[in-house]
ChimeraX commands (.cxc) that place a marker at each C-alpha (Angstrom):
marker #1 position -17.26,4.71,-12.08 radius 0.5
marker #1 position -14.55,2.21,-11.07 radius 0.5
marker #1 position -13.19,-0.96,-12.60 radius 0.5
marker #1 position -14.02,-3.84,-10.26 radius 0.5
marker #1 position -13.02,-7.49,-10.27 radius 0.5
marker #1 position -14.74,-10.02,-8.07 radius 0.5
marker #1 position -13.05,-13.38,-7.44 radius 0.5
marker #1 position -11.47,-13.10,-10.89 radius 0.5
marker #1 position -9.66,-16.25,-12.00 radius 0.5
marker #1 position -8.17,-17.01,-15.40 radius 0.5
marker #1 position -6.85,-20.43,-16.37 radius 0.5
marker #1 position -4.96,-21.10,-19.59 radius 0.5
marker #1 position -5.52,-24.57,-20.97 radius 0.5
marker #1 position -2.64,-25.97,-23.00 radius 0.5
marker #1 position -3.56,-29.18,-24.76 radius 0.5
marker #1 position -5.88,-31.56,-22.94 radius 0.5
marker #1 position -4.08,-32.02,-19.65 radius 0.5
marker #1 position -2.02,-28.90,-18.84 radius 0.5
marker #1 position -3.73,-25.99,-17.07 radius 0.5
marker #1 position -1.97,-22.86,-15.84 radius 0.5
marker #1 position -3.73,-20.51,-13.43 radius 0.5
marker #1 position -2.46,-17.06,-14.43 radius 0.5
marker #1 position -4.84,-15.01,-12.24 radius 0.5
marker #1 position -6.24,-16.40,-9.03 radius 0.5
marker #1 position -9.28,-15.10,-7.12 radius 0.5
marker #1 position -8.46,-11.39,-7.53 radius 0.5
marker #1 position -10.74,-8.85,-5.84 radius 0.5
marker #1 position -9.78,-5.34,-6.88 radius 0.5
marker #1 position -11.31,-1.89,-7.26 radius 0.5
marker #1 position -9.63,0.85,-9.30 radius 0.5
marker #1 position -11.35,4.17,-8.71 radius 0.5
marker #1 position -11.97,6.92,-11.24 radius 0.5
marker #1 position -9.00,9.23,-11.65 radius 0.5
marker #1 position -6.41,6.98,-10.02 radius 0.5
marker #1 position -2.93,6.49,-11.44 radius 0.5
marker #1 position -2.04,2.94,-10.48 radius 0.5
marker #1 position 1.17,1.01,-10.97 radius 0.5
marker #1 position 1.18,-2.77,-11.39 radius 0.5
marker #1 position 4.43,-4.62,-10.81 radius 0.5
marker #1 position 5.48,-8.24,-10.43 radius 0.5
marker #1 position 8.06,-10.73,-11.60 radius 0.5
marker #1 position 7.78,-12.18,-15.10 radius 0.5
marker #1 position 4.89,-14.63,-15.18 radius 0.5
marker #1 position 3.14,-13.15,-12.16 radius 0.5
marker #1 position -0.09,-12.50,-14.11 radius 0.5
marker #1 position 0.09,-8.74,-14.73 radius 0.5
marker #1 position -0.69,-8.75,-18.44 radius 0.5
marker #1 position -3.37,-11.40,-18.08 radius 0.5
marker #1 position -5.10,-9.35,-15.38 radius 0.5
marker #1 position -5.25,-6.07,-17.29 radius 0.5
marker #1 position -6.48,-7.74,-20.48 radius 0.5
marker #1 position -9.69,-8.54,-18.58 radius 0.5
marker #1 position -10.40,-4.85,-18.00 radius 0.5
marker #1 position -11.58,-4.27,-21.57 radius 0.5
marker #1 position -12.77,-7.79,-22.24 radius 0.5
marker #1 position -9.84,-8.87,-24.38 radius 0.5
marker #1 position -9.76,-11.93,-22.11 radius 0.5
marker #1 position -12.80,-13.44,-20.42 radius 0.5
marker #1 position -12.71,-14.82,-16.87 radius 0.5
marker #1 position -12.61,-18.54,-16.25 radius 0.5
marker #1 position -14.57,-17.68,-13.11 radius 0.5
marker #1 position -15.51,-14.52,-11.25 radius 0.5
marker #1 position -16.43,-11.28,-12.97 radius 0.5
marker #1 position -15.24,-7.90,-14.20 radius 0.5
marker #1 position -17.40,-4.79,-13.87 radius 0.5
marker #1 position -16.72,-1.49,-15.67 radius 0.5
marker #1 position -18.94,1.50,-14.96 radius 0.5
marker #1 position -21.30,-0.78,-13.03 radius 0.5
marker #1 position -21.76,-3.05,-16.07 radius 0.5
marker #1 position -20.52,-6.62,-15.94 radius 0.5
marker #1 position -18.54,-7.65,-19.02 radius 0.5
marker #1 position -20.65,-10.69,-19.79 radius 0.5
marker #1 position -22.32,-9.86,-23.11 radius 0.5
marker #1 position -21.25,-8.67,-26.58 radius 0.5
marker #1 position -22.87,-5.26,-25.98 radius 0.5
marker #1 position -21.08,-4.81,-22.65 radius 0.5
marker #1 position -17.76,-5.83,-24.19 radius 0.5
marker #1 position -18.18,-3.39,-27.08 radius 0.5
marker #1 position -18.93,-0.53,-24.69 radius 0.5
marker #1 position -16.01,-1.43,-22.42 radius 0.5
marker #1 position -13.60,-1.32,-25.35 radius 0.5
marker #1 position -14.75,2.22,-26.10 radius 0.5
marker #1 position -14.01,3.26,-22.52 radius 0.5
marker #1 position -10.87,1.25,-21.75 radius 0.5
marker #1 position -7.85,1.85,-23.96 radius 0.5
marker #1 position -5.17,-0.85,-23.83 radius 0.5
marker #1 position -1.64,-0.24,-25.08 radius 0.5
marker #1 position 0.72,-3.20,-25.32 radius 0.5
marker #1 position 4.50,-3.38,-25.42 radius 0.5
marker #1 position 5.90,-2.05,-28.70 radius 0.5
marker #1 position 2.58,-0.59,-29.88 radius 0.5
marker #1 position 4.35,0.88,-32.93 radius 0.5
marker #1 position 4.37,-2.66,-34.36 radius 0.5
marker #1 position 0.63,-2.22,-34.83 radius 0.5
marker #1 position 0.94,0.87,-37.05 radius 0.5
marker #1 position -0.29,0.21,-40.58 radius 0.5
marker #1 position -1.77,3.33,-42.22 radius 0.5
marker #1 position 0.03,5.46,-44.82 radius 0.5
marker #1 position 0.01,8.67,-42.77 radius 0.5
marker #1 position 0.22,9.67,-39.12 radius 0.5
marker #1 position -3.22,11.28,-39.38 radius 0.5
marker #1 position -4.84,8.16,-40.82 radius 0.5
marker #1 position -3.32,5.91,-38.17 radius 0.5
marker #1 position -4.44,8.09,-35.27 radius 0.5
marker #1 position -7.88,8.57,-36.87 radius 0.5
marker #1 position -8.48,4.84,-37.36 radius 0.5
marker #1 position -10.03,4.19,-33.93 radius 0.5
marker #1 position -12.33,7.24,-33.83 radius 0.5
marker #1 position -13.49,6.56,-37.41 radius 0.5
marker #1 position -14.52,3.07,-36.40 radius 0.5
marker #1 position -16.57,4.71,-33.64 radius 0.5
marker #1 position -18.42,6.78,-36.28 radius 0.5
marker #1 position -16.51,10.03,-35.75 radius 0.5
marker #1 position -16.12,12.09,-38.94 radius 0.5
marker #1 position -15.36,15.56,-40.30 radius 0.5
marker #1 position -14.25,18.38,-38.03 radius 0.5
marker #1 position -14.65,16.33,-34.87 radius 0.5
marker #1 position -12.32,13.66,-36.25 radius 0.5
marker #1 position -9.70,16.28,-37.11 radius 0.5
marker #1 position -10.08,17.83,-33.67 radius 0.5
marker #1 position -9.54,14.48,-31.96 radius 0.5
marker #1 position -6.42,13.72,-34.00 radius 0.5
marker #1 position -4.98,17.17,-33.34 radius 0.5
marker #1 position -5.74,16.92,-29.62 radius 0.5
marker #1 position -4.17,13.46,-29.35 radius 0.5
marker #1 position -1.04,14.57,-31.21 radius 0.5
marker #1 position -0.71,17.55,-28.90 radius 0.5
marker #1 position -1.13,15.40,-25.79 radius 0.5
marker #1 position 1.69,13.05,-26.83 radius 0.5
marker #1 position 3.94,15.86,-28.06 radius 0.5
marker #1 position 3.74,15.32,-31.82 radius 0.5
marker #1 position 3.91,18.38,-34.09 radius 0.5
marker #1 position 0.80,18.84,-36.22 radius 0.5
marker #1 position 3.07,19.24,-39.27 radius 0.5
marker #1 position 3.82,15.51,-39.03 radius 0.5
marker #1 position 0.22,14.52,-39.77 radius 0.5
marker #1 position 0.81,13.78,-43.48 radius 0.5
marker #1 position 4.11,11.95,-42.95 radius 0.5
marker #1 position 4.36,8.19,-43.04 radius 0.5
marker #1 position 4.64,6.92,-39.46 radius 0.5
marker #1 position 7.36,4.56,-40.67 radius 0.5
marker #1 position 9.62,7.51,-41.50 radius 0.5
marker #1 position 9.63,8.68,-37.87 radius 0.5
marker #1 position 11.96,7.83,-35.02 radius 0.5
marker #1 position 11.17,4.92,-32.72 radius 0.5
marker #1 position 10.00,7.26,-29.96 radius 0.5
marker #1 position 7.78,9.21,-32.36 radius 0.5
marker #1 position 6.27,5.99,-33.70 radius 0.5
marker #1 position 5.49,4.95,-30.14 radius 0.5
marker #1 position 3.74,8.28,-29.58 radius 0.5
marker #1 position 1.70,7.88,-32.78 radius 0.5
marker #1 position 0.48,4.51,-31.54 radius 0.5
marker #1 position -0.43,5.92,-28.12 radius 0.5
marker #1 position -2.15,8.89,-29.76 radius 0.5
marker #1 position -4.32,6.46,-31.73 radius 0.5
marker #1 position -5.70,5.13,-28.45 radius 0.5
marker #1 position -6.00,8.57,-26.85 radius 0.5
marker #1 position -8.00,9.83,-29.87 radius 0.5
marker #1 position -10.81,7.45,-28.91 radius 0.5
marker #1 position -11.00,9.43,-25.62 radius 0.5
marker #1 position -10.98,6.47,-23.25 radius 0.5
marker #1 position -11.91,6.98,-19.61 radius 0.5
marker #1 position -9.34,4.40,-18.60 radius 0.5
marker #1 position -5.90,3.94,-20.12 radius 0.5
marker #1 position -3.92,0.74,-19.52 radius 0.5
marker #1 position -0.27,0.71,-20.55 radius 0.5
marker #1 position 1.60,-2.60,-20.50 radius 0.5
marker #1 position 5.33,-1.73,-20.46 radius 0.5
marker #1 position 4.82,1.37,-22.69 radius 0.5
marker #1 position 8.51,2.37,-22.62 radius 0.5
marker #1 position 10.03,-1.03,-23.43 radius 0.5
marker #1 position 13.02,-0.65,-25.76 radius 0.5
marker #1 position 13.24,3.15,-25.52 radius 0.5
marker #1 position 16.34,5.05,-24.44 radius 0.5
marker #1 position 16.14,7.00,-21.15 radius 0.5
marker #1 position 15.19,10.25,-22.88 radius 0.5
marker #1 position 12.43,8.59,-24.91 radius 0.5
marker #1 position 11.16,6.80,-21.80 radius 0.5
marker #1 position 10.98,10.03,-19.82 radius 0.5
marker #1 position 9.16,11.81,-22.66 radius 0.5
marker #1 position 6.52,9.09,-23.01 radius 0.5
marker #1 position 5.93,8.80,-19.27 radius 0.5
marker #1 position 5.82,12.58,-18.89 radius 0.5
marker #1 position 3.08,12.76,-21.51 radius 0.5
marker #1 position 1.11,9.98,-19.85 radius 0.5
marker #1 position 1.32,11.79,-16.50 radius 0.5
marker #1 position 0.19,15.01,-18.19 radius 0.5
marker #1 position -2.77,13.19,-19.75 radius 0.5
marker #1 position -3.75,11.91,-16.31 radius 0.5
marker #1 position -3.38,15.33,-14.69 radius 0.5
marker #1 position -5.07,17.37,-17.45 radius 0.5
marker #1 position -7.87,15.03,-18.50 radius 0.5
marker #1 position -8.52,13.03,-15.33 radius 0.5
marker #1 position -8.04,9.76,-17.21 radius 0.5
marker #1 position -7.62,6.72,-14.98 radius 0.5
marker #1 position -4.19,5.24,-15.76 radius 0.5
marker #1 position -2.95,1.72,-15.01 radius 0.5
marker #1 position 0.77,1.42,-15.69 radius 0.5
marker #1 position 2.32,-2.05,-15.90 radius 0.5
marker #1 position 6.07,-1.78,-15.52 radius 0.5
marker #1 position 9.27,-3.54,-14.52 radius 0.5
marker #1 position 10.94,-0.21,-13.79 radius 0.5
marker #1 position 10.69,0.51,-10.08 radius 0.5
marker #1 position 12.04,4.06,-10.46 radius 0.5
marker #1 position 9.29,4.94,-12.94 radius 0.5
marker #1 position 6.40,3.72,-10.80 radius 0.5
marker #1 position 7.92,5.24,-7.66 radius 0.5
marker #1 position 7.82,8.75,-9.09 radius 0.5
marker #1 position 4.62,8.55,-11.13 radius 0.5
marker #1 position 1.83,6.59,-9.47 radius 0.5
marker #1 position -0.21,7.19,-6.36 radius 0.5
marker #1 position -1.04,3.54,-5.74 radius 0.5
marker #1 position 1.04,0.45,-6.34 radius 0.5
marker #1 position -0.17,-3.13,-6.76 radius 0.5
marker #1 position 2.22,-6.08,-6.54 radius 0.5
marker #1 position 1.35,-9.41,-8.16 radius 0.5
marker #1 position 2.84,-12.80,-7.44 radius 0.5
marker #1 position 1.66,-16.16,-8.78 radius 0.5
marker #1 position -1.57,-14.64,-10.05 radius 0.5
marker #1 position -2.55,-12.86,-6.84 radius 0.5
marker #1 position -2.42,-9.27,-5.59 radius 0.5
marker #1 position -0.07,-9.61,-2.62 radius 0.5
marker #1 position 0.63,-5.93,-1.85 radius 0.5
marker #1 position -1.53,-2.85,-2.33 radius 0.5
marker #1 position -0.55,0.60,-1.07 radius 0.5
marker #1 position 1.26,3.81,-1.87 radius 0.5
marker #1 position 4.75,3.42,-3.43 radius 0.5
marker #1 position 6.26,4.58,-0.14 radius 0.5
marker #1 position 4.38,1.88,1.77 radius 0.5
marker #1 position 5.26,-0.87,-0.70 radius 0.5
marker #1 position 8.93,0.03,-1.10 radius 0.5
marker #1 position 9.29,0.26,2.67 radius 0.5
marker #1 position 9.38,-3.56,2.63 radius 0.5
marker #1 position 12.47,-4.37,0.52 radius 0.5
marker #1 position 12.96,-7.84,1.98 radius 0.5
marker #1 position 9.42,-8.86,1.10 radius 0.5
marker #1 position 9.85,-7.47,-2.40 radius 0.5
marker #1 position 13.08,-9.43,-2.82 radius 0.5
marker #1 position 11.24,-12.61,-1.84 radius 0.5
marker #1 position 8.87,-11.86,-4.72 radius 0.5
marker #1 position 11.70,-11.37,-7.22 radius 0.5
marker #1 position 11.55,-7.56,-7.09 radius 0.5
marker #1 position 13.61,-4.71,-5.71 radius 0.5
marker #1 position 12.86,-1.24,-4.42 radius 0.5
marker #1 position 14.31,1.64,-6.49 radius 0.5
marker #1 position 18.10,1.81,-6.20 radius 0.5
marker #1 position 17.98,5.23,-4.56 radius 0.5
marker #1 position 15.55,3.86,-1.94 radius 0.5
marker #1 position 17.90,0.99,-1.14 radius 0.5
marker #1 position 20.86,3.38,-0.90 radius 0.5
marker #1 position 19.12,5.79,1.47 radius 0.5
marker #1 position 17.76,2.92,3.60 radius 0.5
marker #1 position 21.31,1.58,3.91 radius 0.5
marker #1 position 22.57,5.02,5.01 radius 0.5
marker #1 position 19.78,5.27,7.58 radius 0.5
marker #1 position 20.66,1.82,8.93 radius 0.5
marker #1 position 24.24,3.00,9.42 radius 0.5
marker #1 position 23.08,5.92,11.54 radius 0.5
marker #1 position 23.07,8.68,8.94 radius 0.5
marker #1 position 20.23,11.10,9.72 radius 0.5
marker #1 position 18.23,10.62,6.51 radius 0.5
marker #1 position 14.84,9.12,5.79 radius 0.5
marker #1 position 14.93,5.48,4.80 radius 0.5
marker #1 position 11.82,5.64,2.58 radius 0.5
marker #1 position 13.08,8.03,-0.09 radius 0.5
marker #1 position 11.66,7.18,-3.52 radius 0.5
marker #1 position 13.33,9.45,-6.06 radius 0.5
marker #1 position 16.70,11.01,-6.80 radius 0.5
marker #1 position 15.16,14.44,-6.17 radius 0.5
marker #1 position 14.04,13.39,-2.68 radius 0.5
marker #1 position 17.48,11.93,-1.97 radius 0.5
marker #1 position 19.14,15.16,-3.06 radius 0.5
marker #1 position 16.93,17.19,-0.75 radius 0.5
marker #1 position 17.63,14.85,2.17 radius 0.5
marker #1 position 21.39,15.02,1.66 radius 0.5
marker #1 position 21.41,18.79,1.18 radius 0.5
marker #1 position 19.42,19.19,4.40 radius 0.5
marker #1 position 21.89,16.93,6.19 radius 0.5
marker #1 position 24.90,18.84,4.86 radius 0.5
marker #1 position 23.28,22.15,5.78 radius 0.5
marker #1 position 22.65,20.93,9.32 radius 0.5
marker #1 position 26.24,19.79,9.66 radius 0.5
marker #1 position 27.58,23.12,8.42 radius 0.5
marker #1 position 25.38,24.86,10.98 radius 0.5
marker #1 position 26.84,22.69,13.71 radius 0.5
marker #1 position 30.34,23.53,12.58 radius 0.5
marker link #1:1,2 radius 0.2
marker link #1:2,3 radius 0.2
marker link #1:3,4 radius 0.2
marker link #1:4,5 radius 0.2
marker link #1:5,6 radius 0.2
marker link #1:6,7 radius 0.2
marker link #1:7,8 radius 0.2
marker link #1:8,9 radius 0.2
marker link #1:9,10 radius 0.2
marker link #1:10,11 radius 0.2
marker link #1:11,12 radius 0.2
marker link #1:12,13 radius 0.2
marker link #1:13,14 radius 0.2
marker link #1:14,15 radius 0.2
marker link #1:15,16 radius 0.2
marker link #1:16,17 radius 0.2
marker link #1:17,18 radius 0.2
marker link #1:18,19 radius 0.2
marker link #1:19,20 radius 0.2
marker link #1:20,21 radius 0.2
marker link #1:21,22 radius 0.2
marker link #1:22,23 radius 0.2
marker link #1:23,24 radius 0.2
marker link #1:24,25 radius 0.2
marker link #1:25,26 radius 0.2
marker link #1:26,27 radius 0.2
marker link #1:27,28 radius 0.2
marker link #1:28,29 radius 0.2
marker link #1:29,30 radius 0.2
marker link #1:30,31 radius 0.2
marker link #1:31,32 radius 0.2
marker link #1:32,33 radius 0.2
marker link #1:33,34 radius 0.2
marker link #1:34,35 radius 0.2
marker link #1:35,36 radius 0.2
marker link #1:36,37 radius 0.2
marker link #1:37,38 radius 0.2
marker link #1:38,39 radius 0.2
marker link #1:39,40 radius 0.2
marker link #1:40,41 radius 0.2
marker link #1:41,42 radius 0.2
marker link #1:42,43 radius 0.2
marker link #1:43,44 radius 0.2
marker link #1:44,45 radius 0.2
marker link #1:45,46 radius 0.2
marker link #1:46,47 radius 0.2
marker link #1:47,48 radius 0.2
marker link #1:48,49 radius 0.2
marker link #1:49,50 radius 0.2
marker link #1:50,51 radius 0.2
marker link #1:51,52 radius 0.2
marker link #1:52,53 radius 0.2
marker link #1:53,54 radius 0.2
marker link #1:54,55 radius 0.2
marker link #1:55,56 radius 0.2
marker link #1:56,57 radius 0.2
marker link #1:57,58 radius 0.2
marker link #1:58,59 radius 0.2
marker link #1:59,60 radius 0.2
marker link #1:60,61 radius 0.2
marker link #1:61,62 radius 0.2
marker link #1:62,63 radius 0.2
marker link #1:63,64 radius 0.2
marker link #1:64,65 radius 0.2
marker link #1:65,66 radius 0.2
marker link #1:66,67 radius 0.2
marker link #1:67,68 radius 0.2
marker link #1:68,69 radius 0.2
marker link #1:69,70 radius 0.2
marker link #1:70,71 radius 0.2
marker link #1:71,72 radius 0.2
marker link #1:72,73 radius 0.2
marker link #1:73,74 radius 0.2
marker link #1:74,75 radius 0.2
marker link #1:75,76 radius 0.2
marker link #1:76,77 radius 0.2
marker link #1:77,78 radius 0.2
marker link #1:78,79 radius 0.2
marker link #1:79,80 radius 0.2
marker link #1:80,81 radius 0.2
marker link #1:81,82 radius 0.2
marker link #1:82,83 radius 0.2
marker link #1:83,84 radius 0.2
marker link #1:84,85 radius 0.2
marker link #1:85,86 radius 0.2
marker link #1:86,87 radius 0.2
marker link #1:87,88 radius 0.2
marker link #1:88,89 radius 0.2
marker link #1:89,90 radius 0.2
marker link #1:90,91 radius 0.2
marker link #1:91,92 radius 0.2
marker link #1:92,93 radius 0.2
marker link #1:93,94 radius 0.2
marker link #1:94,95 radius 0.2
marker link #1:95,96 radius 0.2
marker link #1:96,97 radius 0.2
marker link #1:97,98 radius 0.2
marker link #1:98,99 radius 0.2
marker link #1:99,100 radius 0.2
marker link #1:100,101 radius 0.2
marker link #1:101,102 radius 0.2
marker link #1:102,103 radius 0.2
marker link #1:103,104 radius 0.2
marker link #1:104,105 radius 0.2
marker link #1:105,106 radius 0.2
marker link #1:106,107 radius 0.2
marker link #1:107,108 radius 0.2
marker link #1:108,109 radius 0.2
marker link #1:109,110 radius 0.2
marker link #1:110,111 radius 0.2
marker link #1:111,112 radius 0.2
marker link #1:112,113 radius 0.2
marker link #1:113,114 radius 0.2
marker link #1:114,115 radius 0.2
marker link #1:115,116 radius 0.2
marker link #1:116,117 radius 0.2
marker link #1:117,118 radius 0.2
marker link #1:118,119 radius 0.2
marker link #1:119,120 radius 0.2
marker link #1:120,121 radius 0.2
marker link #1:121,122 radius 0.2
marker link #1:122,123 radius 0.2
marker link #1:123,124 radius 0.2
marker link #1:124,125 radius 0.2
marker link #1:125,126 radius 0.2
marker link #1:126,127 radius 0.2
marker link #1:127,128 radius 0.2
marker link #1:128,129 radius 0.2
marker link #1:129,130 radius 0.2
marker link #1:130,131 radius 0.2
marker link #1:131,132 radius 0.2
marker link #1:132,133 radius 0.2
marker link #1:133,134 radius 0.2
marker link #1:134,135 radius 0.2
marker link #1:135,136 radius 0.2
marker link #1:136,137 radius 0.2
marker link #1:137,138 radius 0.2
marker link #1:138,139 radius 0.2
marker link #1:139,140 radius 0.2
marker link #1:140,141 radius 0.2
marker link #1:141,142 radius 0.2
marker link #1:142,143 radius 0.2
marker link #1:143,144 radius 0.2
marker link #1:144,145 radius 0.2
marker link #1:145,146 radius 0.2
marker link #1:146,147 radius 0.2
marker link #1:147,148 radius 0.2
marker link #1:148,149 radius 0.2
marker link #1:149,150 radius 0.2
marker link #1:150,151 radius 0.2
marker link #1:151,152 radius 0.2
marker link #1:152,153 radius 0.2
marker link #1:153,154 radius 0.2
marker link #1:154,155 radius 0.2
marker link #1:155,156 radius 0.2
marker link #1:156,157 radius 0.2
marker link #1:157,158 radius 0.2
marker link #1:158,159 radius 0.2
marker link #1:159,160 radius 0.2
marker link #1:160,161 radius 0.2
marker link #1:161,162 radius 0.2
marker link #1:162,163 radius 0.2
marker link #1:163,164 radius 0.2
marker link #1:164,165 radius 0.2
marker link #1:165,166 radius 0.2
marker link #1:166,167 radius 0.2
marker link #1:167,168 radius 0.2
marker link #1:168,169 radius 0.2
marker link #1:169,170 radius 0.2
marker link #1:170,171 radius 0.2
marker link #1:171,172 radius 0.2
marker link #1:172,173 radius 0.2
marker link #1:173,174 radius 0.2
marker link #1:174,175 radius 0.2
marker link #1:175,176 radius 0.2
marker link #1:176,177 radius 0.2
marker link #1:177,178 radius 0.2
marker link #1:178,179 radius 0.2
marker link #1:179,180 radius 0.2
marker link #1:180,181 radius 0.2
marker link #1:181,182 radius 0.2
marker link #1:182,183 radius 0.2
marker link #1:183,184 radius 0.2
marker link #1:184,185 radius 0.2
marker link #1:185,186 radius 0.2
marker link #1:186,187 radius 0.2
marker link #1:187,188 radius 0.2
marker link #1:188,189 radius 0.2
marker link #1:189,190 radius 0.2
marker link #1:190,191 radius 0.2
marker link #1:191,192 radius 0.2
marker link #1:192,193 radius 0.2
marker link #1:193,194 radius 0.2
marker link #1:194,195 radius 0.2
marker link #1:195,196 radius 0.2
marker link #1:196,197 radius 0.2
marker link #1:197,198 radius 0.2
marker link #1:198,199 radius 0.2
marker link #1:199,200 radius 0.2
marker link #1:200,201 radius 0.2
marker link #1:201,202 radius 0.2
marker link #1:202,203 radius 0.2
marker link #1:203,204 radius 0.2
marker link #1:204,205 radius 0.2
marker link #1:205,206 radius 0.2
marker link #1:206,207 radius 0.2
marker link #1:207,208 radius 0.2
marker link #1:208,209 radius 0.2
marker link #1:209,210 radius 0.2
marker link #1:210,211 radius 0.2
marker link #1:211,212 radius 0.2
marker link #1:212,213 radius 0.2
marker link #1:213,214 radius 0.2
marker link #1:214,215 radius 0.2
marker link #1:215,216 radius 0.2
marker link #1:216,217 radius 0.2
marker link #1:217,218 radius 0.2
marker link #1:218,219 radius 0.2
marker link #1:219,220 radius 0.2
marker link #1:220,221 radius 0.2
marker link #1:221,222 radius 0.2
marker link #1:222,223 radius 0.2
marker link #1:223,224 radius 0.2
marker link #1:224,225 radius 0.2
marker link #1:225,226 radius 0.2
marker link #1:226,227 radius 0.2
marker link #1:227,228 radius 0.2
marker link #1:228,229 radius 0.2
marker link #1:229,230 radius 0.2
marker link #1:230,231 radius 0.2
marker link #1:231,232 radius 0.2
marker link #1:232,233 radius 0.2
marker link #1:233,234 radius 0.2
marker link #1:234,235 radius 0.2
marker link #1:235,236 radius 0.2
marker link #1:236,237 radius 0.2
marker link #1:237,238 radius 0.2
marker link #1:238,239 radius 0.2
marker link #1:239,240 radius 0.2
marker link #1:240,241 radius 0.2
marker link #1:241,242 radius 0.2
marker link #1:242,243 radius 0.2
marker link #1:243,244 radius 0.2
marker link #1:244,245 radius 0.2
marker link #1:245,246 radius 0.2
marker link #1:246,247 radius 0.2
marker link #1:247,248 radius 0.2
marker link #1:248,249 radius 0.2
marker link #1:249,250 radius 0.2
marker link #1:250,251 radius 0.2
marker link #1:251,252 radius 0.2
marker link #1:252,253 radius 0.2
marker link #1:253,254 radius 0.2
marker link #1:254,255 radius 0.2
marker link #1:255,256 radius 0.2
marker link #1:256,257 radius 0.2
marker link #1:257,258 radius 0.2
marker link #1:258,259 radius 0.2
marker link #1:259,260 radius 0.2
marker link #1:260,261 radius 0.2
marker link #1:261,262 radius 0.2
marker link #1:262,263 radius 0.2
marker link #1:263,264 radius 0.2
marker link #1:264,265 radius 0.2
marker link #1:265,266 radius 0.2
marker link #1:266,267 radius 0.2
marker link #1:267,268 radius 0.2
marker link #1:268,269 radius 0.2
marker link #1:269,270 radius 0.2
marker link #1:270,271 radius 0.2
marker link #1:271,272 radius 0.2
marker link #1:272,273 radius 0.2
marker link #1:273,274 radius 0.2
marker link #1:274,275 radius 0.2
marker link #1:275,276 radius 0.2
marker link #1:276,277 radius 0.2
marker link #1:277,278 radius 0.2
marker link #1:278,279 radius 0.2
marker link #1:279,280 radius 0.2
marker link #1:280,281 radius 0.2
marker link #1:281,282 radius 0.2
marker link #1:282,283 radius 0.2
marker link #1:283,284 radius 0.2
marker link #1:284,285 radius 0.2
marker link #1:285,286 radius 0.2
view
């Protein structure tokens, strides 16, 4: 079943007189099995929006519905938090157990999972994020930054959520670590059918990973379409404080100058194929 928001508004009250509307009248449906990207300038409301999906924040007005249940009671909130896993920036800062196994097992144990099933969940989660089973008795604090990040993500995966929300999951990682984490998330989506919502500032990452892209500005969803549709409007994105991927801008510029390439290329691989096709055509003409 989908995640649905209806006229969702969230207002932060600071002191007695200052109110900031972070999310404004958002109507949104995220279907089962989607991999959705959420982008927007700093302060656009991205993190506030996704924290409503598992009840971490409550609406000022409007409502949030998960699996046809409105998140308006303690029981509904508890159930939503079992189904919707939320991973913040730098999740490794939340590690606290003495071993990798204990940290990953913490969530399932709180759900009442024990014995062989608990071990199976930890092993499965470690495999999905690319952690060797031999690391299970190591302290997570002895691992590399990328490995610690994967331990933290595995702890959420071990609860077997139906929906996985990642708020800047690769922040602070080097390019190799970023690619490894995102590759594992994509594999989780493809293998397990988990609905993934990826909040990111990296246009290249969302361009190559997601099937649907949402753009937020001043608390509202202002664009909603495929990455190719959204990035086809670079001027509008610039007005919102965003840019299309660099390779998209480059290829669009070439197309504007009369070079026979597509102007809506999203990835380096697509650009390579376009240029090789162009070079092949020119050799044939020669």
